[in-house]
N, C-alpha and C positions, 0 to 999 in steps of 0.2 A: 461473841461477835467482836471481840477486841481486835482480831486480825483484820476485819473489814475496816474498822476505824483507823488502824495503823496504815493500811494500804491507801485509804482516802487521804490521809495527811501527807503521806509520801508523794502521792500523785500531785496534790496541790502545790507542794514544794517544788517538784520537778517542773510543773507547768509554769510556775512563776519565773523560772530561769530560761525559758524558751525565748529565743530572739530571731529565729529564722525558720523557714518551712522545712528544711532538712532535719532540724532538731525535732520539730513537731511530728514529722513522719516517723522518726525513730521512737518517739514517745508513744505514738499510736500503736506501733508494732509491739512495744514492750507490754502495754496494758491490754490492748484489744486484739492482738494478733492471734493466729491459730494456736501458738504455743505461749500466749501471753499470760499475765498474772490473773486476769479475770477467769480465763478458761481453767487455770489451775485450781481456782476456788470452786468452780463448778464440778470439776472432777472429784473433789474431796467430799462431795455431798453424800457419797455412799458410806463415809466414815461417821456421819452425823446420826445421832439417835433418831428413830422414826418420828417421834413426836416433835422434833425440832427441825425436821427437814423442810417443811413448808415455809416456816419463817426464815430459815437460812437461805433458801432459794430466792425468796422474795427480796431479801436484803441485798443479795449479790446482784440481782437484776436491776434493782434501783441504783446501786453503785455503778453498774455498767452504763446505764442510761445517763447518769450524771456525768460520767467521764466523757461519753460521746458528745454530750451537749457542750461541755467546756472545751473540748478539742475543736468542735465546729466553730464555736465563738472565737477561739484563738486564731483559727484559720482565716476568718473574716477580718479579724483585727490586723493580722500580718499583711493580708492582701490590700487593705485600705491605706496602709502607710505610704505616703508619697516619697518618691525618690528625691534625693538632694539635687539630682541633675534634671533640668527641664526636658520634657519629652513632648513634642507636638505630634499627636497621633493622627493629625490630618495630613501630614506630609506623605508623599508617595514613597513606596518602598524602593530599595536599591534595585537597579537594573542589572541583571546578570546575563551573560551571553547564553544564547540558546540555539539549538540546532534546528534544521529544517529538512524538508524532503528534498531528494535529489531532483535535478531539473528534468530527468527522464520520468520520474514518478509523477511530477506535475503534468507533463505532456500526456502520459497514459491516462491520468484522471480526466484531463480536459477532453481528449479525443473520445474517451468512453462516453462522457456526458453528451457530446455533440451527436453521436450516433444513437444514443438511447432516446433522444427526442424524436427520432423518426423510426422508432420501434425495432432497432437492431439490438439483439441480445448478446451480451459479452459472454464468450465461452473460453475454455482453456483446454488445450490438448498437449500431448507429450512433446518434450523437447528432445528426448531420446526415443527414436522410432525405428521402424523397419523400412527397408528400401521400398517395399510395396506402397506404403502410405506416402513416402516422399517422392516416389517416381512413377511406378506402374499405374497407380490409381489416378495419376495426373497425365496419363497419355505420354509418358516418357519411357520408351522401351530401353532394353539393355543396349549399350553402345552409345547412348546419347551423351554428348560432350559434358553436360552438367553432372553426370555420374562419375566423371573422372576424379581421382583422388587429389587432383590439383584444385578442384572446385568443392569437394565434399569431404567432410571429416568422418572417416569410418572408425568404428570401435572394434578393437581386437577381441572378438568373441565369436564362438561358433555361429554360423548363419542359421536362420530358421528355415526348415525344409520348404515352407510355403511362401514366407514373406521376405526371404533373402537376408542380406547382411544388416547389422544394426548400425545406425548413423546418428550423429548429432544433426538434428533436422536443419537443412540449409534454408528453409523458408517456412512461413506459417501456413502455406498451402496444404501441408499434410493434414490439416484439420478439415479440409473440404469434404473428403470422402467420409470421414468419421461423422461429420455433422449431418450429411445427407442420410447416412444409415441410421443415425440416432433419431432424426425427425421423421424419416420415411415418407411422410406425405407433406409436400410443400403447402403453404409458403414457408420459405426459409429466409431469415434475415440475421446474419451472423457477423459479429465483429470479434476477431481472434487476435489477441495481443500477446506476444511471447518472444523469448530469446531465440535467435538463430545463430548458426555457426558456419563460417567459411574461412579457409586458411588464407586470409588477406590482411595486410597491415600497412596502411599509409595514411595520408592526410584525410582521406575520405572513406577509408575502410578499416574495420577492426575485426579480429577473428570472431568475436562475439558481438552481436548487435541486436537491437529490438526491431520488430516488424509488426505492423498491424494489417490484418487481412479482412477484407469485406467480401461477403458472399450473399447474393440475393437470388433466389429461385422461386418462380411462380409462373402462372399462366400469362402469356402475352407480355413478358418482360423483354425490353429491347434497348438499343443503344441510347435512345432518348431518356429513358429512366436512369441509365448509367451516367450520362452527362449531367442530368439534373442533380443527382446525388453528389457528384464531384464538385459542381458549382456551389452547392449548399455547404459542403465541408470546407472548401477553400475560403468562402466568405466568413464562416464562423471561426475558423482557426487563424487565417492570415489577416483578416480584416475586411471591412466593407470595400467593395469595388474590385476585389481580386477575381480575376477571370481564369478559366481553364481552357485548354485546347487539347485535342486528340490528334496524334500523329500515327499513321499506320506503322505497325511493327510486326514481329513474330514471336509468339510464345507457344510452346507445345500444348499447353492446357487451355488456351482460349482461341476462338475463331469467330469473327475477326479479332485481332489483337491491336493494342495501341500503347504508345508511350503518352503519359500525361504531363503536360507543362502547365505551370501557373505563372501569372504575371509577376515580374521581379518585385520583391518587397522593398528594394532600395530605390529603383528608378520608377516604380509604379507602372511598368510596362512601356515607358517612353524610350528606353535604351540610352537615355542621356541623363547626366547629373551635372548641373551647373554648366550646361552647354557642351560638355564633353561626354565621350562614349562611356557608358556604365562599365566599370571594371568587374562587377560581379556577374552580370548576365551577358553583356555585349550585344544582346538582341532584344531585350525586353521580356524574355521568358526564361524560366528556370525549370529544369526537368524534375518532376516529382516522383514518378515510378511507373509501373506497368499495370495494365488493365485489359479487359476485353470480355467478350461473351463466352460463357463457359462452353468448352468443347463438348459436342454430343457424346463422345467416348467417355468423358469424365462423368457426365450425368448417368450414363448407363452403368458405369462401374460403381456409382453410388446408389444404384437401385432405383433410379428415376427415369421415366420414359421421356426421351428427348423430343418425341413427336407431340407430347402433351404439354411439357414444361420447357421453359428457357430460363436463362439466368446470366448474371454477370459477376465478375470477381475483380478485385484489385489487391495489390500488395505494395505497401509503402514503408520505407524505413523511418522509424521514429527519430533517430539521430538526424536523418536527412531533413525532415520537416522542421526540426528545431533549428538547424543550421540556416535554413531558408528564412525562418521567421525572425531570427535575431541577427542575421548577417554574420554568423560565425564561420571561420575558415579552416578549422582543424578539429576533426571529430575526436581525436585522441585526448582533447582537453576534458571530455566527459569522464574519462576513467583515470586521469592522472593524479587525482586526489589533491589537487591544489585548491585549498579552501578559498583563496582569493577569487578564483574563477567561479566556484560553486556558490559563493555568497551573493553573487550578482543576481541570482534568481530566487 
């Protein structure tokens, strides 16, 4: 057993020289690690005569336990030593710069929550689609001006024999037909938010932009329901007192169709700021987007009987509503990557 006594003396000597946690960790590995000295002693038990094995094993385990206890005690001793430098642990930590969501992400989340409160379900449909979904299913036949390559981005790939060419979807309305066929039996209350693509680039247009599409189909749905929903959204998103109005227009997939205006967020609908004509709206109103009652042909194409069900739809640009809410004047700021602009939100 002299080897155990020698090991114990060596350990105590080594332990007395420990002054920091790194040294203590190394000592722990040396004696108690997988390839440590204690395990070496246990491996040698097969060399011990049978009548001495029990006593030998007991002594090694006692030594192992003693070493563990002394290392634990040393750990507490080192951790309890006070630093020479005063540290006030009640002081707040350092503030480091952190990122945040993009302004468009904030708007998408806000718009989604507004419509969820009136039972609209958020859905997602392809951003790369066939002509059928983007046009034919929406009552837009071949030769329609919107299908010209000045208005739509086509993908250079062989056309589908039934659904036509592949396009980067120019609007979120391509989800209407898919949603009707998915649900099959109304009611339908859909909000579809997605990227859209059109080959335009100026202060109010970008080749890629976000749009949110609302679709409601049920029995006895009429323009009154549409106007009420638009008024609800305008107040929740732009603020209390915001009004909407409908102006007659033409869209191929709605009948009747309307342009939607909301009261200017700068002059609050008065058309004047400090006694002068409002430079933003000039009339007290700002154009929001297009809407209308779903065309019977669109309902039929979606597998819904237009004699039994009616519906309305709208499509608004997310960049557009953000510009109106905050009074921004150039849509390209969203995608310029200027952190000074993005940090404002």
